[in-house]
C-alpha positions in Angstrom: 80.2 -14.4 -1.2 78.8 -17.6 -2.4 81.7 -20.3 -4.2 78.5 -21.1 -7.2 79.7 -16.9 -8.0 83.4 -17.0 -8.1 83.5 -20.8 -10.3 81.3 -18.8 -12.8 83.2 -15.8 -13.1 86.8 -18.4 -13.7 84.4 -21.0 -15.6 84.6 -18.0 -18.2 87.6 -18.9 -20.8 88.7 -15.7 -21.5 91.1 -13.9 -19.8 89.7 -10.5 -20.4 86.9 -11.3 -19.9 87.4 -12.8 -16.3 89.1 -10.0 -15.2 86.7 -7.2 -15.6 83.7 -9.6 -13.6 85.8 -10.2 -10.7 86.4 -6.4 -11.0 82.0 -5.7 -11.3 82.0 -8.3 -8.9 84.6 -6.3 -6.5 82.5 -3.7 -6.7 79.6 -4.7 -6.3 80.1 -6.0 -3.1 81.9 -2.8 -2.1 79.1 -0.8 -2.8 76.7 -3.3 -1.5 77.1 -4.8 1.8 74.8 -6.9 2.2 74.0 -7.9 -1.4 72.8 -11.8 -1.9 74.7 -14.0 -4.7 73.3 -16.3 -7.3 73.6 -18.7 -10.5 70.0 -18.1 -12.8 70.2 -18.7 -15.8 73.9 -19.1 -16.5 74.3 -15.4 -15.2 75.3 -14.1 -12.0 72.6 -12.3 -9.7 72.4 -10.4 -7.3 69.3 -9.1 -4.8 68.9 -7.4 -2.2 66.3 -7.5 0.8 64.4 -9.9 -2.0 64.7 -7.4 -4.9 67.4 -7.3 -8.1 69.3 -5.0 -8.5 71.8 -6.4 -11.3 73.1 -9.0 -13.1 76.0 -10.1 -15.0 77.5 -11.6 -17.8 79.4 -12.6 -20.2 78.4 -12.1 -24.1 80.8 -12.8 -27.4 82.9 -9.9 -26.9 81.5 -7.3 -23.8 80.1 -8.3 -20.2 76.9 -6.9 -20.1 75.0 -5.7 -16.5 71.8 -5.1 -16.4 70.9 -2.3 -13.8 67.3 -3.0 -12.0 64.9 0.3 -10.6 67.3 2.0 -12.5 64.7 5.3 -13.7 66.3 8.1 -12.0 69.7 6.8 -13.2 71.6 8.6 -15.7 75.1 8.2 -17.6 76.8 9.7 -20.2 75.7 9.5 -23.9 76.2 6.3 -25.1 77.0 4.7 -21.2 73.5 2.9 -21.6 72.1 0.9 -24.1 68.9 1.1 -25.8 65.7 0.2 -23.8 61.8 0.0 -23.4 62.2 -1.1 -20.1 62.9 2.0 -17.7 62.6 0.5 -14.6 66.1 -1.5 -16.1 69.4 -0.2 -17.3 71.8 -2.7 -19.7 75.3 -1.8 -19.9 78.2 -2.9 -22.5 81.9 -3.3 -21.6 84.2 -4.4 -24.1 87.8 -5.4 -24.6 90.1 -2.8 -24.0 87.5 0.4 -23.8 88.5 2.8 -21.3 84.6 2.4 -18.9 83.4 4.2 -15.1 83.7 2.6 -12.9 83.2 5.3 -10.9 79.6 6.2 -12.2 78.9 2.2 -11.9 80.0 2.1 -8.3 77.3 5.7 -7.9 74.9 3.4 -9.4 75.1 0.4 -7.4 74.6 2.5 -4.4 71.1 4.3 -5.2 69.6 1.8 -6.0 70.7 -0.2 -2.1 69.7 3.2 -1.1 66.4 3.2 -3.2 65.4 -0.8 -1.6 66.6 -0.1 1.0 63.9 3.1 1.7 60.9 1.6 0.2 
């Protein structure tokens, strides 16, 4: 794991956002073994074979996650934010809401499989 990402998350300053970012990061590493992580544009970027997988960052009242290569990903109503770009799907995780981490894990695994196939 990249120390730059560790510091980035620790410096967020809002306890619940730090916890969610750590949980997302752990999930990414669990589902995609050879993932590369780095800070770009003050966000945590993850890539596999030089292709973007996802990015996350804290916002005012939520954590934003954007998944790339997401054209075929589906979720229950309200899981993804509306987007004009079908290849990108964004998710907002707010404090004290039930979030389907298992579905996020499934999507990360699917994106990684699609990248390694191409």
